C-alpha positions in Angstrom: 105.3 124.3 89.3 102.0 123.9 87.5 101.5 120.5 89.1 102.0 122.0 92.6 99.5 124.7 91.8 97.0 122.1 90.6 97.4 120.1 93.8 97.0 123.1 96.0 93.9 124.2 94.1 92.3 120.7 94.3 93.0 120.6 98.1 91.4 124.0 98.7 88.1 123.9 96.7 85.0 122.2 98.2 84.3 120.4 95.0 87.6 119.4 93.4 88.0 118.1 89.9 90.3 115.5 91.3 89.8 114.7 95.0 93.3 114.0 96.2 92.0 113.3 99.7 91.0 109.9 98.4 94.6 108.9 98.4 94.7 109.1 102.2 92.7 105.8 102.3 95.2 102.9 102.0 92.8 100.6 100.2 92.3 103.3 97.5 95.9 104.4 97.0 97.5 101.0 97.2 95.0 99.4 94.8 95.4 102.3 92.3 99.2 102.2 92.4 99.2 98.3 92.3 97.1 98.4 89.1 99.3 101.0 87.5 102.5 99.1 88.3 101.1 95.8 87.3 100.2 97.1 83.9 103.6 98.8 83.6 105.3 95.5 84.2 103.0 93.2 82.2 101.0 95.4 79.7 103.6 95.3 77.0 104.6 91.7 77.4 101.9 90.4 75.2 103.2 92.5 72.3 106.7 91.0 72.8 105.3 87.5 72.9 103.2 87.9 69.7 106.3 89.1 67.9 108.4 86.3 69.3 106.0 83.6 68.1 106.1 85.0 64.6 109.7 86.2 64.2 111.5 83.5 66.1 109.2 80.5 66.1 108.2 81.2 62.5 104.5 81.1 63.1 102.0 82.7 60.8 99.9 85.6 62.3 96.8 83.4 62.3 98.5 80.5 64.1 100.1 82.9 66.7 96.8 84.5 67.3 95.1 81.2 67.9 97.9 80.2 70.3 97.3 83.5 72.2 93.7 82.6 72.7 94.7 80.4 75.7 96.2 83.3 77.7 93.1 85.4 76.8 90.8 82.7 78.2 93.0 82.5 81.3 92.5 86.3 81.8 88.7 85.9 81.6 88.7 83.0 84.0 90.9 84.9 86.4 88.6 87.9 86.3 85.7 85.7 87.5 87.6 84.1 90.4 87.2 86.9 93.0 83.5 86.0 93.3 84.6 82.7 94.8 87.9 83.8 96.4 86.3 86.6 98.4 84.4 84.1 100.4 87.7 82.5 101.7 90.3 85.3 101.7 90.7 89.0 102.1 91.2 91.0 98.9 94.7 92.0 99.9 95.8 88.4 100.2 94.3 87.5 96.9 95.8 90.5 95.1 99.2 90.0 96.6 99.4 86.3 96.0 98.2 86.8 92.4 101.0 89.3 91.8 103.6 86.9 93.2 102.3 84.0 91.0 102.3 86.3 87.9 105.9 87.3 88.8 106.9 83.7 89.1 105.2 83.0 85.7 107.2 85.9 84.1 110.4 84.5 85.6 109.5 81.0 84.1 108.8 82.7 80.8 112.4 83.9 80.7 113.6 80.3 81.1 111.2 78.9 78.5 111.8 81.6 75.9 115.6 81.1 76.2 115.2 77.3 75.6 112.6 77.7 72.8 110.2 75.5 74.8 106.8 76.4 73.1 104.5 74.3 75.5 106.2 75.9 78.5 105.8 79.4 76.9 102.1 78.8 76.5 101.6 77.5 80.0 103.6 80.4 81.5 101.5 82.9 79.5 98.3 81.3 80.7 99.5 81.4 84.4 100.4 85.1 84.1 97.1 86.1 82.7 95.1 83.8 85.0 96.9 85.3 88.1 96.5 88.9 87.0 92.8 88.5 86.2 91.6 88.9 89.8 93.7 92.0 90.3 91.6 94.1 87.9 88.3 93.1 89.5 89.5 93.5 93.1 91.4 96.7 92.5 88.3 98.4 91.0 86.2 97.1 93.8 88.5 98.5 96.5 88.9 101.8 94.6 85.2 102.4 94.3 84.2 100.9 97.7 86.8 103.2 99.4 85.2 106.4 98.1 82.0 108.0 99.4 79.0 107.5 97.2 79.0 111.0 95.8 82.7 110.6 94.8 82.5 107.1 93.3 82.5 108.4 89.8 85.7 110.3 90.4 87.3 107.2 92.0 86.3 105.0 89.0 87.7 107.6 86.6 91.0 107.6 88.5 91.1 103.8 88.2 90.5 104.1 84.4 93.3 106.7 84.1 95.7 104.6 86.1 95.0 101.6 84.0 95.3 103.4 80.7 98.4 105.2 81.8 100.1 102.0 83.1 99.3 100.1 79.9 100.6 103.0 77.6 103.7 103.4 79.7 104.4 99.7 79.6 104.1 99.6 75.8 106.5 102.5 75.5 109.0 101.3 78.0 109.1 97.6 77.3 109.0 98.3 73.6 112.0 100.7 73.9 113.9 98.4 76.3 113.4 95.4 73.9 114.5 97.6 70.9 117.7 98.8 72.7 118.7 95.2 73.7 117.9 93.8 70.3 119.9 96.5 68.4 122.9 96.3 70.6 123.1 92.5 70.4 122.7 92.6 66.7 125.4 95.2 66.3 127.7 93.1 68.3 126.9 89.8 66.5 130.0 90.0 64.3 128.2 90.0 61.0 131.3 91.0 58.9 130.0 89.3 55.7 126.6 91.0 55.9 126.5 94.4 54.0 126.4 97.3 56.5 123.1 98.6 55.0 121.5 95.3 55.6 122.6 95.2 59.2 121.3 98.8 59.6 117.9 97.9 58.2 117.7 94.7 60.3 118.4 96.7 63.4 115.2 98.6 63.0 113.1 95.5 64.0 113.2 91.8 63.9 110.5 91.9 61.2 112.7 94.1 59.2 115.6 91.6 59.6 113.4 88.9 58.2 112.5 91.0 55.1 116.2 92.0 54.6 117.4 88.4 55.0 115.2 87.3 52.1 117.0 89.7 49.7 120.5 88.4 50.6 122.3 85.3 49.3 121.4 82.1 51.2 124.3 81.8 53.6 124.6 85.5 54.4 120.8 85.9 54.7 120.7 82.9 57.0 123.4 84.3 59.2 121.7 87.6 59.5 118.3 86.0 60.3 119.9 83.7 63.0 121.6 86.6 64.6 118.4 88.7 64.6 116.3 85.9 66.1 118.9 85.3 68.8 119.0 89.0 69.7 115.3 89.3 69.8 115.0 86.2 72.0 117.3 87.9 74.6 115.2 91.1 74.2 112.0 89.2 75.0 113.7 87.6 78.0 114.7 91.0 79.2 111.2 92.2 78.9 109.8 89.4 80.9 112.6 89.7 83.4 111.5 93.3 84.0 107.9 92.1 84.4 109.0 89.7 87.2 111.2 92.4 88.9 108.1 94.7 89.0 105.4 92.3 90.0 107.1 90.4 92.8 107.9 93.5 95.0 104.5 95.0 94.3 102.9 91.8 95.4 104.8 91.8 98.7 103.8 95.4 99.3 100.1 94.7 98.6 100.2 91.7 101.0 101.5 93.9 103.8 99.6 97.1 103.1 96.2 95.6 102.6 96.5 92.8 105.1 93.6 94.0 107.2 91.3 95.4 104.6 87.9 93.8 104.0 85.5 94.8 101.2 82.5 94.6 103.6 84.4 97.0 106.0 84.7 99.8 103.5 81.2 100.5 102.2 82.0 103.7 100.5 83.6 104.8 103.8 85.9 107.4 105.0 88.2 109.5 102.9 90.9 109.2 105.6 91.8 106.1 107.4 89.7 105.9 110.5 88.1 109.3 109.8 84.3 109.8 109.6 82.7 110.3 106.2 82.8 114.1 105.6 80.3 114.2 102.7 78.5 117.5 102.7 75.3 115.9 101.5 74.7 114.5 105.0 73.9 111.0 103.6 73.4 108.2 106.1 75.3 104.9 106.1 72.5 103.2 104.3 72.9 105.7 101.5 76.5 104.9 100.9 77.8 102.6 98.2 77.8 98.9 99.1 81.0 97.1 97.9 80.6 94.8 95.0 81.1 91.0 95.4 83.5 90.9 92.6 
């Protein structure tokens, strides 16, 4: 009810706090939703990977952090690619193809994690981050370039909100999904010789399982630790499977919905597709925002 009243109010006032008319521009709405869904699918995956490297592969926090530098560098390089790619392809093609590649990387991660293949895990993580890098740059470019100059600040703010909301939602959802899968698999692992209180404590987290296993006799502790690592491996696979399931359809939608969009054709243009710019300040075309190159 309150949401409906808010929408009605924003559509009726001349200077709305949140200009919902911007969503009538496909380049704006598709880019905003693509960014949100991309972060929903991939935002929490790094958290799962960091835990996997420490809890399952047995790495120290320092070594795991050093290993994760490679995907971080891939993300930086990917963010710089649109400057070059924009000269050869439309932003919709670059964004859609990048999402499909990232989805394929997430599917490969499911395979590599299940086999414990560390080199493949690192390569897949780099591919995912390298592919998603251009999406941030191009999404913000399309979001801001689609809005009239006087509403560019509001458009940029909506992009920030979508990004933050998608990342927070991903951490909450993927974390909860992984926790549910881990707990159910651990409960069904048949640990009859392990004390119930130890199984209960281990079910809280894989880190808790490691701590509890150290307090148990060798054979029993090893059995609990092995079951916890196996359950968490499946939980990580489930998380990356969800990432692939989200990114691939979003990539196909972006390829289709933004197939005819060009950055140079927006120029802080119309609020509605094909409609004239209805800014009340009477600004000329020369006064409108020029799209960024990257």
